[in-house]
FIMIDREN-877170 format. One record per residue: residue number from 1; x, y, z of N, C-alpha, C in turn. Coordinates in steps of 0.1 Angstrom, whole numbers, plus 5000, padded with zeros to 4 digits. Example, Ala and Ser with C-alpha at 12.3 -4.5 7.8 and 13.67 -1.06 7.14 Angstrom:
[1; [5132; 4943; 5078]; [5123; 4955; 5078]; [5132; 4967; 5078]]
[2; [5128; 4978; 5071]; [5137; 4989; 5071]; [5129; 5000; 5079]]
//
This chain:
[1; [5291; 5999; 5017]; [5295; 6007; 5028]; [5310; 6007; 5030]]
[2; [5317; 5995; 5028]; [5331; 5994; 5030]; [5338; 6003; 5020]]
[3; [5333; 6005; 5008]; [5340; 6013; 4998]; [5339; 6028; 5002]]
[4; [5328; 6032; 5009]; [5327; 6046; 5014]; [5337; 6048; 5025]]
[5; [5338; 6039; 5034]; [5348; 6040; 5045]; [5362; 6041; 5039]]
[6; [5365; 6033; 5029]; [5378; 6033; 5023]; [5381; 6046; 5016]]
[7; [5371; 6052; 5010]; [5372; 6065; 5003]; [5374; 6076; 5013]]
[8; [5368; 6075; 5025]; [5370; 6085; 5035]; [5384; 6085; 5040]]
[9; [5389; 6072; 5042]; [5403; 6071; 5047]; [5413; 6077; 5037]]
[10; [5411; 6074; 5024]; [5420; 6080; 5014]; [5419; 6095; 5014]]
[11; [5406; 6100; 5015]; [5405; 6115; 5015]; [5411; 6122; 5027]]
[12; [5409; 6115; 5039]; [5415; 6121; 5051]; [5430; 6120; 5051]]
[13; [5435; 6109; 5045]; [5450; 6107; 5044]; [5455; 6118; 5035]]
[14; [5449; 6121; 5024]; [5453; 6132; 5015]; [5453; 6146; 5022]]
[15; [5442; 6148; 5030]; [5441; 6161; 5038]; [5453; 6162; 5047]]
[16; [5455; 6152; 5055]; [5466; 6152; 5065]; [5480; 6154; 5058]]
[17; [5482; 6146; 5047]; [5494; 6147; 5040]; [5497; 6161; 5034]]
[18; [5486; 6168; 5029]; [5487; 6181; 5024]; [5491; 6191; 5035]]
[19; [5484; 6189; 5047]; [5487; 6198; 5058]; [5501; 6196; 5063]]
[20; [5506; 6184; 5063]; [5520; 6182; 5067]; [5530; 6188; 5057]]
[21; [5527; 6186; 5044]; [5535; 6192; 5033]; [5535; 6207; 5034]]
[22; [5524; 6213; 5037]; [5523; 6228; 5038]; [5531; 6233; 5050]]
[23; [5530; 6225; 5061]; [5538; 6229; 5074]; [5553; 6228; 5071]]
[24; [5557; 6218; 5063]; [5571; 6217; 5060]; [5576; 6228; 5051]]
[25; [5567; 6231; 5041]; [5571; 6241; 5031]; [5571; 6255; 5036]]
[26; [5560; 6259; 5044]; [5559; 6273; 5048]; [5565; 6276; 5062]]
[27; [5566; 6266; 5070]; [5572; 6268; 5084]; [5584; 6260; 5087]]
[28; [5588; 6252; 5078]; [5600; 6243; 5079]; [5599; 6234; 5092]]
[29; [5586; 6229; 5094]; [5584; 6221; 5106]; [5586; 6206; 5102]]
[30; [5592; 6199; 5111]; [5594; 6184; 5109]; [5581; 6178; 5114]]
[31; [5580; 6164; 5112]; [5569; 6157; 5117]; [5569; 6158; 5133]]
[32; [5580; 6158; 5139]; [5581; 6159; 5153]; [5576; 6173; 5158]]
[33; [5579; 6183; 5151]; [5575; 6196; 5154]; [5560; 6198; 5153]]
[34; [5554; 6192; 5142]; [5540; 6192; 5140]; [5533; 6185; 5152]]
[35; [5538; 6173; 5155]; [5533; 6166; 5167]; [5533; 6174; 5179]]
[36; [5544; 6181; 5182]; [5546; 6189; 5194]; [5536; 6200; 5194]]
[37; [5534; 6207; 5183]; [5526; 6219; 5183]; [5511; 6216; 5182]]
[38; [5507; 6204; 5177]; [5493; 6200; 5177]; [5489; 6192; 5189]]
[39; [5498; 6185; 5195]; [5495; 6176; 5206]; [5490; 6163; 5202]]
[40; [5491; 6160; 5189]; [5487; 6147; 5183]; [5500; 6139; 5181]]
[41; [5501; 6127; 5186]; [5513; 6119; 5185]; [5517; 6116; 5170]]
[42; [5530; 6114; 5168]; [5535; 6111; 5155]; [5529; 6098; 5150]]
[43; [5527; 6088; 5159]; [5522; 6076; 5155]; [5507; 6077; 5150]]
[44; [5500; 6086; 5157]; [5486; 6088; 5152]; [5486; 6095; 5139]]
[45; [5494; 6105; 5137]; [5495; 6113; 5124]; [5499; 6103; 5113]]
[46; [5509; 6095; 5116]; [5514; 6085; 5106]; [5503; 6075; 5102]]
[47; [5495; 6071; 5112]; [5483; 6062; 5109]; [5473; 6069; 5100]]
[48; [5471; 6082; 5103]; [5461; 6089; 5095]; [5466; 6090; 5081]]
[49; [5479; 6093; 5079]; [5485; 6094; 5066]; [5484; 6081; 5058]]
[50; [5486; 6070; 5065]; [5485; 6057; 5058]; [5471; 6052; 5057]]
[51; [5462; 6058; 5063]; [5448; 6054; 5063]; [5446; 6041; 5071]]
[52; [5454; 6039; 5081]; [5453; 6027; 5089]; [5446; 6029; 5102]]
[53; [5433; 6031; 5102]; [5426; 6033; 5114]; [5413; 6025; 5113]]
[54; [5410; 6018; 5124]; [5398; 6009; 5124]; [5386; 6017; 5126]]
[55; [5386; 6027; 5135]; [5375; 6035; 5138]; [5379; 6050; 5135]]
[56; [5369; 6058; 5134]; [5371; 6072; 5130]; [5380; 6079; 5140]]
[57; [5389; 6088; 5136]; [5397; 6096; 5145]; [5388; 6103; 5155]]
[58; [5394; 6105; 5167]; [5387; 6113; 5177]; [5386; 6127; 5173]]
[59; [5374; 6133; 5174]; [5371; 6147; 5170]; [5381; 6156; 5177]]
[60; [5384; 6154; 5189]; [5392; 6163; 5197]; [5406; 6163; 5191]]
[61; [5411; 6152; 5186]; [5424; 6151; 5180]; [5425; 6158; 5166]]
[62; [5414; 6156; 5159]; [5413; 6162; 5146]; [5413; 6178; 5148]]
[63; [5405; 6182; 5158]; [5405; 6197; 5160]; [5419; 6202; 5165]]
[64; [5425; 6194; 5174]; [5438; 6198; 5179]; [5448; 6199; 5167]]
[65; [5448; 6189; 5158]; [5457; 6189; 5147]; [5455; 6201; 5138]]
[66; [5442; 6204; 5135]; [5439; 6215; 5127]; [5442; 6228; 5133]]
[67; [5439; 6230; 5146]; [5442; 6242; 5154]; [5457; 6245; 5154]]
[68; [5465; 6234; 5156]; [5480; 6236; 5157]; [5486; 6240; 5144]]
[69; [5479; 6237; 5133]; [5484; 6240; 5119]; [5476; 6252; 5113]]
[70; [5467; 6258; 5121]; [5460; 6270; 5116]; [5450; 6266; 5105]]
[71; [5444; 6254; 5106]; [5434; 6249; 5096]; [5420; 6249; 5102]]
[72; [5410; 6250; 5093]; [5396; 6250; 5098]; [5392; 6235; 5100]]
[73; [5389; 6231; 5112]; [5385; 6217; 5115]; [5373; 6213; 5107]]
[74; [5364; 6222; 5103]; [5352; 6218; 5095]; [5356; 6212; 5082]]
[75; [5367; 6216; 5076]; [5372; 6210; 5064]; [5376; 6195; 5066]]
[76; [5383; 6193; 5077]; [5386; 6179; 5080]; [5373; 6171; 5083]]
[77; [5364; 6177; 5090]; [5351; 6170; 5093]; [5344; 6167; 5080]]
[78; [5344; 6176; 5071]; [5338; 6174; 5058]; [5344; 6162; 5050]]
[79; [5358; 6161; 5051]; [5365; 6150; 5044]; [5361; 6137; 5051]]
[80; [5359; 6137; 5064]; [5355; 6125; 5071]; [5340; 6122; 5070]]
[81; [5333; 6131; 5064]; [5318; 6129; 5062]; [5310; 6132; 5075]]
[82; [5316; 6140; 5084]; [5309; 6144; 5096]; [5301; 6156; 5093]]
[83; [5292; 6159; 5102]; [5283; 6171; 5101]; [5292; 6183; 5103]]
[84; [5292; 6192; 5093]; [5300; 6204; 5093]; [5294; 6215; 5102]]
[85; [5282; 6214; 5105]; [5275; 6225; 5113]; [5278; 6225; 5128]]
[86; [5282; 6213; 5133]; [5284; 6212; 5147]; [5299; 6213; 5150]]
[87; [5302; 6220; 5160]; [5316; 6221; 5164]; [5318; 6214; 5178]]
[88; [5329; 6206; 5179]; [5331; 6199; 5192]; [5333; 6208; 5204]]
[89; [5338; 6221; 5201]; [5340; 6230; 5212]; [5339; 6244; 5206]]
[90; [5335; 6253; 5215]; [5334; 6267; 5210]; [5348; 6273; 5207]]
[91; [5348; 6282; 5197]; [5360; 6289; 5194]; [5364; 6298; 5205]]
[92; [5377; 6297; 5209]; [5382; 6306; 5220]; [5383; 6320; 5216]]
[93; [5380; 6329; 5225]; [5382; 6343; 5221]; [5397; 6347; 5222]]
[94; [5400; 6356; 5214]; [5414; 6360; 5213]; [5418; 6367; 5226]]
[95; [5430; 6364; 5232]; [5435; 6371; 5244]; [5438; 6386; 5240]]
[96; [5438; 6394; 5250]; [5442; 6408; 5248]; [5456; 6409; 5242]]
[97; [5459; 6418; 5233]; [5472; 6419; 5226]; [5480; 6429; 5234]]
[98; [5493; 6425; 5235]; [5503; 6434; 5241]; [5505; 6446; 5232]]
[99; [5505; 6458; 5238]; [5507; 6470; 5229]; [5519; 6470; 5220]]
[100; [5530; 6464; 5225]; [5542; 6463; 5217]; [5540; 6454; 5205]]
[101; [5533; 6443; 5207]; [5530; 6434; 5196]; [5521; 6441; 5186]]
[102; [5511; 6449; 5191]; [5502; 6456; 5182]; [5510; 6466; 5174]]
[103; [5520; 6473; 5180]; [5528; 6483; 5173]; [5536; 6476; 5162]]
[104; [5542; 6464; 5165]; [5549; 6457; 5154]; [5540; 6453; 5143]]
[105; [5528; 6448; 5146]; [5519; 6444; 5136]; [5515; 6456; 5127]]
[106; [5513; 6467; 5133]; [5510; 6479; 5125]; [5521; 6483; 5116]]
[107; [5534; 6481; 5120]; [5545; 6484; 5112]; [5546; 6474; 5100]]
[108; [5542; 6462; 5103]; [5543; 6452; 5092]; [5533; 6454; 5081]]
[109; [5522; 6461; 5084]; [5512; 6464; 5073]; [5513; 6478; 5068]]
[110; [5522; 6486; 5074]; [5523; 6500; 5070]; [5531; 6501; 5057]]
[111; [5525; 6507; 5046]; [5532; 6508; 5033]; [5544; 6517; 5034]]
[112; [5545; 6525; 5044]; [5557; 6535; 5045]; [5569; 6528; 5051]]
[113; [5567; 6516; 5057]; [5579; 6509; 5063]; [5586; 6501; 5052]]
[114; [5599; 6502; 5051]; [5606; 6495; 5041]; [5605; 6480; 5042]]
[115; [5607; 6473; 5031]; [5607; 6458; 5031]; [5618; 6453; 5039]]
[116; [5630; 6460; 5040]; [5641; 6455; 5048]; [5637; 6455; 5063]]
[117; [5631; 6466; 5067]; [5627; 6467; 5081]; [5617; 6456; 5084]]
[118; [5607; 6454; 5075]; [5597; 6444; 5078]; [5604; 6430; 5079]]
[119; [5614; 6428; 5070]; [5621; 6415; 5071]; [5627; 6413; 5084]]
[120; [5634; 6423; 5089]; [5640; 6422; 5102]; [5630; 6420; 5114]]
[121; [5619; 6427; 5113]; [5609; 6425; 5123]; [5604; 6410; 5123]]
[122; [5601; 6405; 5111]; [5597; 6391; 5110]; [5607; 6381; 5115]]
[123; [5620; 6383; 5111]; [5631; 6374; 5116]; [5632; 6375; 5131]]
[124; [5631; 6386; 5137]; [5633; 6387; 5151]; [5621; 6380; 5158]]
[125; [5609; 6382; 5153]; [5597; 6375; 5159]; [5599; 6360; 5158]]
[126; [5603; 6356; 5146]; [5605; 6341; 5144]; [5616; 6336; 5154]]
[127; [5627; 6343; 5155]; [5637; 6338; 5164]; [5632; 6337; 5179]]
[128; [5625; 6347; 5183]; [5619; 6347; 5197]; [5608; 6337; 5199]]
[129; [5601; 6334; 5188]; [5590; 6325; 5189]; [5594; 6310; 5190]]
[130; [5605; 6307; 5183]; [5609; 6293; 5182]; [5622; 6290; 5190]]
[131; [5628; 6299; 5197]; [5641; 6296; 5204]; [5637; 6288; 5216]]
[132; [5647; 6279; 5220]; [5644; 6271; 5232]; [5643; 6279; 5244]]
[133; [5635; 6276; 5254]; [5634; 6284; 5266]; [5647; 6283; 5274]]
[134; [5650; 6294; 5281]; [5662; 6294; 5290]; [5660; 6284; 5301]]
[135; [5671; 6277; 5306]; [5669; 6269; 5318]; [5666; 6277; 5330]]
[136; [5659; 6272; 5339]; [5655; 6279; 5351]; [5667; 6284; 5359]]
[137; [5678; 6277; 5359]; [5690; 6281; 5366]; [5695; 6294; 5361]]
[138; [5696; 6295; 5347]; [5701; 6307; 5341]; [5693; 6319; 5344]]
[139; [5679; 6317; 5345]; [5671; 6329; 5348]; [5672; 6333; 5362]]
[140; [5674; 6324; 5372]; [5676; 6328; 5386]; [5689; 6335; 5388]]
[141; [5699; 6331; 5381]; [5712; 6336; 5384]; [5715; 6350; 5379]]
[142; [5705; 6356; 5371]; [5707; 6369; 5366]; [5704; 6379; 5377]]
[143; [5712; 6390; 5376]; [5710; 6401; 5386]; [5699; 6410; 5381]]
[144; [5691; 6416; 5389]; [5681; 6425; 5386]; [5687; 6439; 5383]]
[145; [5683; 6445; 5372]; [5688; 6458; 5368]; [5677; 6468; 5372]]
[146; [5681; 6478; 5379]; [5670; 6488; 5382]; [5674; 6497; 5392]]
//
């Protein structure tokens, strides 16, 4: 039995390491950014990567880690040897989409839109998604236009 537990630790460590590598390569996220977006502490993630955990990771943390990185939690559950058919929480339904966002998404998949325009749409979305929020003071000080 101890060999099986050790094998699970190695497999889960490899899963987490690959997820982190993918986040760095595709999104340029640091370990701190992954922690912030998943809600799982850097210490916990580092323990998972090293396989240094005495008891199984909490299912809620595994789900949060996977959700934050856009991964299917059932894959992580399978690596851990957990039942793949049960989900710790129901999948949330998608919120209604803003019409402007829908229009941008349609332009991104439209074959008649140039690659240059698609590039600019993606860059603008990335900028807006990851820019730091404005301080409350700056927002209050603006004058209303209208």
